[in-house]
Structures are given as C-alpha cells and as structure tokens.
VEXVO-584356 format. One line per 10 residues: number of its first residue (from 1); their letters; for each residue x, y, z of C-alpha. Coordinates in steps of 0.5 Angstrom, whole numbers. Layout:
<atoms>
NUM	a	X Y Z | ...;
</atoms>
This chain:
<atoms>
1	mrnvsailvl	75 -128 13 | 73 -129 19 | 80 -126 22 | 80 -120 18 | 72 -118 20 | 73 -118 27 | 79 -114 26 | 76 -109 22 | 71 -109 28 | 76 -108 33;
11	vvaacgggep	80 -102 29 | 72 -99 28 | 71 -99 35 | 77 -96 37 | 76 -90 31 | 69 -89 34 | 65 -93 32 | 63 -96 39 | 59 -93 44 | 60 -85 44;
21	adttaaetdq	65 -81 49 | 64 -77 54 | 64 -71 49 | 58 -67 50 | 62 -62 54 | 67 -61 48 | 62 -61 43 | 58 -55 48 | 64 -51 48 | 66 -51 41;
31	qapttasast	58 -49 40 | 59 -44 45 | 63 -38 42 | 58 -39 35 | 52 -38 39 | 55 -32 44 | 57 -29 38 | 50 -30 34 | 46 -27 40 | 52 -21 41;
41	qgtqppttea	50 -19 34 | 43 -18 35 | 40 -23 31 | 33 -24 31 | 30 -30 32 | 27 -34 26 | 19 -32 25 | 15 -38 24 | 10 -34 20 | 12 -32 12;
51	eepaepatpe	13 -25 11 | 10 -20 6 | 15 -15 2 | 13 -9 7 | 9 -4 2 | 13 3 0 | 11 8 5 | 6 14 3 | 7 20 5 | 2 22 10;
61	vpggivltig	-3 27 8 | -8 31 12 | -16 31 10 | -20 26 6 | -24 25 0 | -30 20 1 | -34 19 -6 | -40 16 -6 | -43 13 -13 | -49 9 -12;
71	getwefegal	-48 4 -6 | -40 4 -7 | -36 9 -3 | -29 10 -3 | -26 14 2 | -18 16 1 | -14 18 7 | -11 26 6 | -13 30 0 | -7 34 -4;
81	caylnapagq	-10 41 -6 | -8 46 -11 | -10 53 -14 | -8 57 -20 | -10 65 -20 | -14 66 -14 | -15 61 -8 | -20 56 -9 | -28 58 -10 | -25 65 -12;
91	egsewnvsnt	-26 68 -19 | -22 66 -24 | -18 61 -19 | -16 53 -22 | -16 48 -17 | -15 40 -17 | -16 36 -11 | -13 29 -11 | -10 22 -8 | -8 15 -9;
101	kdglqvyvnd	-10 9 -6 | -10 1 -7 | -9 3 -15 | -14 7 -15 | -14 16 -16 | -19 21 -14 | -19 27 -18 | -24 33 -17 | -22 39 -21 | -25 47 -23;
111	dsfgqfvsia	-21 50 -29 | -22 53 -36 | -25 46 -39 | -30 46 -34 | -32 42 -27 | -29 35 -27 | -30 29 -21 | -28 22 -23 | -25 16 -19 | -21 11 -24;
121	diqnggsptl	-16 4 -23 | -10 7 -25 | -6 1 -23 | -8 -4 -29 | -7 1 -35 | -11 0 -41 | -15 -5 -37 | -18 -1 -32 | -23 -5 -27 | -26 2 -25;
131	sweaegdavs	-27 8 -28 | -33 13 -26 | -34 21 -29 | -38 27 -27 | -36 33 -32 | -39 39 -34 | -47 40 -32 | -46 33 -30 | -44 36 -24 | -44 41 -19;
141	iavdgndita	-39 43 -14 | -38 48 -8 | -31 51 -5 | -32 53 2 | -25 55 4 | -22 47 6 | -28 43 4 | -30 41 -2 | -37 39 -4 | -40 35 -11;
151	egtftdgvgg	-46 32 -13 | -47 30 -19 | -48 24 -25 | -43 19 -26 | -41 15 -32 | -39 9 -32 | -34 7 -37 | -31 1 -36 | -38 -3 -35 | -43 1 -39;
161	tgptdgtlha	-48 3 -33 | -53 8 -33 | -51 15 -31 | -51 14 -23 | -52 19 -17 | -45 20 -13 | -43 26 -8 | -37 27 -6 | -34 30 1 | -26 33 1;
171	tcaswaag	-22 37 6 | -15 40 5 | -11 41 10 | -8 47 7 | -7 49 -1 | -2 49 -5 | -1 56 -9 | 2 54 -16;
</atoms>
C-alpha cells in the first residue's frame, strides 16, 4: 500500500502537484489581450458607491414660483404660463400658471369660475400628504406683465387646520396663447 501511495505522490508531483513552475509569464501573456481589449472598449472602472437610478430629466422652464403659507415656503424653478381670450391681466382673459416639483403641484388661475391658488400632493393620488387652497373672496391675485402676485387665506384640505394666511409670487418667462 505504501508503494501505491508513493507512486501517487510522484505522479501528482509530476503533473503539477509540487512546486509551481514559472508560469507567470505565460499567464500574463494570456491575460494581457483580455485586459487590453477591455481598456480599448472604453469601459469605465467599477464604482465603489451604489449609484442611484437617474431621475427623468425635467425640462428647464424659465421664471419661478414661490408660495408661502404660514411658516412654510415652497419654491418651484420655472413657471408654465398660458392664457385664453386676452393676455393675462386684461379684461376677458382666462389664464393659469403652474409647475410641479417633488410630487407637488402649485396652480394659480383666474377664469370664469373665479380666482384660485393651490398646492397639492399629486403623487399620492387619493391619500395626499398636502393640500392647501385659497379661492374666491379668500384670495386676491394681481398680474403685472409677466409677474403674478397673490395674497389669501388658505384652507388645509388634509390636516383640517383653520384658515392660514399665504402669499404667492410667480414670474413667467413668457405666456402661451391658447
């Protein structure tokens, strides 16, 4: 039995079971083309931090909207502005100004139903986390060219808190005629 074990040790040693031969040059030559072809393909090195998925690009909209109700302020970069019948601020005009950010939409309008300013959570459908409105006699809106200002008493449609004073300032880069 010892003879068989000794023979196996010799066979294993002859087949590479002993000390490694100088194969690093051969292995390097075999790996070099793979490494070179990977670098010529323009691959980027792996990142060490988890990358967050990119958010959909939001088109840049000039102007802006700032709404303050009580002690809370929301700022929206850009303002989408449109009118019907006559330019905003003129007799017979119906117009609106709006934008969205972080699941919230601010909306201002003056039409045949009256004046209206709101901010609402549009992301959560039937379970909004935020909804403030001022309309009719509770709000006063003025238009001066591309600038819109509003002052009013807002009602909280989610938390049910009492009327709270608020202001809005918006600037339209331009108005779209409808």
